[in-house]
SENU-913673 format. One line per 4 residues: number of its first residue (from 1); their letters; for each residue x, y, z of C-alpha. Coordinates in steps of 0.02 Angstrom, whole numbers. Layout:
NUM	A	X,Y,Z ~ ...
END
This chain:
1	MKRL	4950,5139,7037 ~ 4845,4989,7091 ~ 4689,5082,7035 ~ 4757,5112,6860
5	LPMF	4800,4930,6826 ~ 4618,4866,6821 ~ 4568,5011,6708 ~ 4714,4976,6591
9	LLVV	4667,4791,6583 ~ 4486,4837,6544 ~ 4542,4947,6399 ~ 4654,4808,6331
13	VLAA	4513,4680,6343 ~ 4389,4796,6257 ~ 4512,4835,6119 ~ 4549,4651,6091
17	SSSA	4365,4604,6086 ~ 4320,4740,5962 ~ 4459,4691,5841 ~ 4406,4509,5843
21	RAET	4236,4540,5763 ~ 4163,4415,5642 ~ 4166,4459,5458 ~ 4001,4495,5372
25	DAEV	3938,4390,5226 ~ 3978,4537,5111 ~ 4159,4543,5174 ~ 4177,4355,5149
29	AARK	4113,4374,4970 ~ 4235,4518,4940 ~ 4378,4413,5009 ~ 4335,4270,4891
33	TALD	4338,4393,4745 ~ 4508,4461,4800 ~ 4579,4285,4821 ~ 4518,4237,4647
37	LAGA	4614,4384,4575 ~ 4769,4350,4680 ~ 4769,4171,4615 ~ 4819,4237,4444
41	FAND	4977,4312,4519 ~ 5018,4147,4605 ~ 5044,4075,4430 ~ 5188,4199,4413
45	GFKT	5270,4142,4576 ~ 5189,4264,4698 ~ 5145,4201,4871 ~ 4986,4265,4952
49	RDGH	5011,4336,5125 ~ 4900,4260,5261 ~ 4827,4425,5325 ~ 4689,4527,5245
53	WCGT	4594,4688,5276 ~ 4406,4703,5259 ~ 4295,4853,5281 ~ 4173,4970,5199
57	VKPH	4210,5095,5063 ~ 4096,5241,5017 ~ 4071,5328,4849 ~ 4209,5451,4804
61	DHAL	4302,5400,4961 ~ 4439,5275,4996 ~ 4497,5154,5128 ~ 4681,5168,5174
65	VAVN	4794,5029,5240 ~ 4974,5055,5299 ~ 5099,4917,5252 ~ 5286,4892,5276
69	LYAG	5371,4842,5114 ~ 5548,4792,5071 ~ 5658,4844,4926 ~ 5702,4697,4815
73	NQYW	5530,4617,4830 ~ 5387,4631,4708 ~ 5208,4655,4770 ~ 5031,4641,4704
77	FSAG	4888,4715,4806 ~ 4723,4634,4757 ~ 4552,4696,4811 ~ 4378,4630,4788
81	ASEP	4213,4716,4821 ~ 4039,4652,4851 ~ 3873,4717,4787 ~ 3819,4857,4771
85	SAKI	3996,4919,4736 ~ 4018,4925,4548 ~ 4195,4982,4514 ~ 4347,4995,4629
89	AVNV	4529,5044,4607 ~ 4688,5008,4705 ~ 4827,5139,4721 ~ 4991,5141,4817
93	YDET	5072,5292,4901 ~ 5243,5314,4981 ~ 5270,5378,5158 ~ 5260,5559,5099
97	GKQV	5090,5531,5018 ~ 5154,5532,4839 ~ 5070,5405,4726 ~ 5193,5277,4659
101	STET	5189,5210,4483 ~ 5109,5037,4475 ~ 5049,4908,4353 ~ 4860,4899,4367
105	HNTG	4721,4776,4338 ~ 4541,4832,4348 ~ 4384,4735,4304 ~ 4244,4820,4401
109	DKAA	4227,4731,4568 ~ 4409,4671,4560 ~ 4563,4781,4555 ~ 4749,4761,4584
113	AGFA	4908,4864,4587 ~ 5082,4791,4573 ~ 5255,4865,4596 ~ 5430,4837,4664
117	PENS	5482,4971,4791 ~ 5653,5049,4770 ~ 5661,5088,4957 ~ 5606,4988,5108
121	GQYF	5482,5074,5221 ~ 5301,5113,5254 ~ 5181,5129,5109 ~ 4994,5159,5100
125	VSVD	4873,5061,4994 ~ 4704,5138,4954 ~ 4548,5053,4893 ~ 4438,5179,4804
129	LLEG	4255,5160,4757 ~ 4241,5238,4585 ~ 4062,5187,4543 ~ 3918,5112,4640
133	QEGS	3852,5124,4815 ~ 3936,5098,4984 ~ 3991,4918,5002 ~ 4114,4797,5078
137	FCLI	4289,4767,5014 ~ 4434,4652,5054 ~ 4618,4686,5019 ~ 4755,4555,5015
141	YSYK	4932,4558,4951 ~ 5055,4443,4868 ~ 5244,4454,4860 ~ 5398,4373,4783
END
């Protein structure tokens, strides 16, 4: 048992250090783009959540983020991409993988999907690269 404790602590430290990586310049630019879009929803009373997700999306592929949402709230998921990504889309899926109906906004390197879930639970938000080359993206969400 005493031998396992140091190994467990090493794994925890490595996991913590890898998740605390610095964002790239492209991810910072994508976050700025996403925040600019989310600002439009703030005019309608939506509050932007502090957290965000950044990463890389490839052509004809998507990045998937799991979120817990609550019935009675309204949500907007805003994403921004950096060069050389040309056109992205945001879609939302329920816990069974079925795409939910959303309002959408799409202007090339900015995209958003908004909806009000009927049931509380886990949902999945995808950021899809529709046109362009592999690039960085950032996803944030707003609620009211």
